[in-house]
N, C-alpha and C positions, 0 to 999 in steps of 0.2 A: 279820496274814497271812490271806489269804483261803483258803477251803476248796479242797481238791483238785478239779480238773476232769477228768472222764473224757474220753479221746480214743480213736478219732476220733468226732466228732459230725456229724450231717447238715449243720448250719450252725454256724459258729463265731461266738460273740459277741466280736468283736474288741475292742470297747470294754471289756468286762469283762477280757479277757486283757491289754489294755494297762494297766489298773489293777493287775492282778496283777504285771506286769513292773515297774512303777514302785514297787511295795511292796518289791521285792527290792533288795539292795545293788547299785549299778551296776557294770558290767563295767570301768569305768575304774579302780576300785580294784584289781581283780584284775590288770589289765594293768600298772598302776603297780608292783605288788608283783613281777610277773615281770620288769619292766624293771630294778628295783632289785636283786633277789636271784636272778633266773634262774628258768626254768620248773621246774627240779628242786627248787626250794625251796617248791613248792606245799604249803600246810598242809592239815590235815584239815578245817578250817573252810571253806577255799576249795573243796575237793572236795565238801563238803556243799552249799555254795551252788550250784555248777554242777549238781549232781545235782538239787537242788530246782528250779532253773530248768527243767530238762528235764521233771521230774515235773509241774510246774504248767502249762508252756506247750506241752508235747507237740510235735507236728510243726511248730509255728510257730517253732521255734528249733533251731539246731544243738545237738548234744549237748555236754556239758562236755568229753568226750574230744576231740571234733572241734575245739572252740574252742581247747583247749590245744595240740593239734598244729598247727592252723592258725597260731596265734601263733608257734610255734617255727619253722615253715617260712617264714612271712612275715619273721621277724627275719633268717633266713639269706639270704633273697632280697634284702632291703634292704642287708644287709652287703656282698653281692657285686655290687650294682647299680652300673652306670656309665651316667650320662646325659650324652652329649656335648652341649655347648652350654648346659648348665644349671649354675647356681651351687650346687654341693653343700654349700656352707658356709652357705647361707641357712637361717634357723631353720625356715622353712616346708618346705623340701625334705628336711631331715633330722629332722623332728619324729618322736618315738617313737610306738609303736603306741597307747599310751593317749591320745595327742592326735589320733589318726586315727579315733576312733569318731564316727560320725554317727548322730543320732537323727532319725526322720522318721515320717510317718503310715504305717499299714499298707496294703499293697496285695497283690493276688493275681496280679499280672502284672509282668513286667519293664518293659513300656511305661509302666505307671502309676507304677512306682517311679522311672523316669527323669525323669518330670515333677516329682518332688519333690526331685531332687538339685541341688546348686549348679552353676553354669556351670563347664564344664571337667572335669566328672566324669561318666563313662559308667557305666551299670549293667552289672553282670556278668550275663550271660544264659546259662541252661542249659536244654536240653530233651531229652527222651527220644525215641528213635526205634527202630523195628524195621526191620531189613533182612533180608528173608525171615523167619526165626524168631530172628534174633540181636538182642539188646537192646543199644542203644548210648546213651551220653550224649554230646551235642554241646554244646560250651561255647565262648563268646567274649564279645564286648561288643556292645552296640547291636543295632539291628534287622537281622538277617541271616537268610537262608534258604539251604538247600543247593541248589546248582545241579546240573544233570544230570551235568556233568563231575566234580563233587565226589563224587557218588554212585558214579560209575564208579571213582573213585580209592579210595574206601572199600572197595568190593567187591573190587577188585584186591588191596588190602592184606590183606584177610581171605581171600584165595585163593578167592573166590566167582566164579561165572560172571558175565560182563558183564551179562546179562539180569536179574541179581538186583536191579540198581538200580531196576527197575520195581516191585519188591515192597517198597517202603518206606512206612512210616506214621509221621508225626510225632505225638508224644504219644498213643500207642495207648491205646484204652479198656481194653485188657487189662492195662495196666501202671499201676495206681493208684499215684500217687507216695507216698501215705501208707503203703500196704501194702508197696510195693517198696523205697522209700528212707527211710521214716519221716520224710518231709518233706511239708509242705503245698504245694499249687500256689502258685507265687510264691517258694518257698524251695528248690526243687530245685537242687542244685549238685553238683560233683564232690567236695565235702568231706564224704564219707560217714563214718558212725561207724566207728572202727577195728575193731570186732568185728561190724559188721553185714554179713551175707553176702547178696549178690544174684547173679543169673545174668547179670551184666553181661558182655557180650562184648567191648566195646571202648570206649575214651574217645577222642572225636574233638575235637581242638583246632582250631576254625575260626580263620583268620587275622584279625589286626587290620586292619580296613579302613583304607586310606590316609587317607580323609577324617577318621576319628576320631583318627588319630595327629596330624593337623595341628591339630585343634580341641580336643583334650582331652589332659590329661597324667595323669589319675588314673582309677581304676576303683573302684566301690563294690561290695564283696562282702558279701552278706547274712549276718549272724549270727543275725538273727531277722527277723520281719516289720517290726520297728520299729527295728532297729539294723544299720548297715553299717560295715564296715571299709574305709576309703579308702586305697588303695595306688597307687604309681606304675604307670601302665599298662604300662610296659616290663617289669615284673617278673612280670606275670600268668602267662605261660606257664611260667616257671621255678618259680613257686610251685605251680602245679597239678601239674607233673611231679614235684616233690619230694614233695608230699603223696601223689600216687598211688603213687609208689615205696614209700612207707612203709606205706600202708594196703591197697592191692590190687596188689602187684607182679606178679601173674600176668596182669593184664588188659592187653591190647595198647593202647598209646597211639599214635594216628594224628594226625600234624600235617599240615594242609593248607596248600598254598602260597598266598600272597597274591593272585597273579594269577588264581586260580580263584574269587575271591569277588566278589560284587556285592551291593548293598543290596537289601532287599526292596522 
């Protein structure tokens, strides 16, 4: 086992961190245990492993608590999922979560991660934004940007004046993702640590573009810079809502309509 690495650092040695990751027991074993025995059967050794991952990898990985709760919420979403027109009895469609882990090279942007994913899988993308002085997390899939109408809709949902839409900044320099969310750029997501408190004002769910629904069936959610959990695209919103309700129930969740979305 390699020595502990201090975080954050001005520049991350991703190659060294990748070696640290592959020195650790793989998440597939943890997920298989949960699949067989249930999340409540987590052992002290598994808690130690997940804590060790976070200690060594810092903001390049979700916390153990986030991974465990994400697994639980994803299992619930898959259980209630109905995909019209698809054969739910195929082994690929119903594969368990330990068979849905995907390893890839490290990137610090959703666009670069997308280039590493298999055909038919879209990257899950999240960015922070300030509207006036309110901090927001906006999340969806693929290359999207907020339209003026969407900004007006968000402002109205937060009972802000219409002119507030002009006071928006994407990825503001005042909101360092490591300091604000304990996540490295490229890792920012709505799956925050259950005990991590931020001044988040709202979570905005951007719609799934119609183009992506026609071309892709799955979405890759980052567990670390090197690991993604691949889930059916149709369960993404339910998963995020379920997680947000458990972790930050007081934060407003705003869902935007599909006709208001356009590609960047």
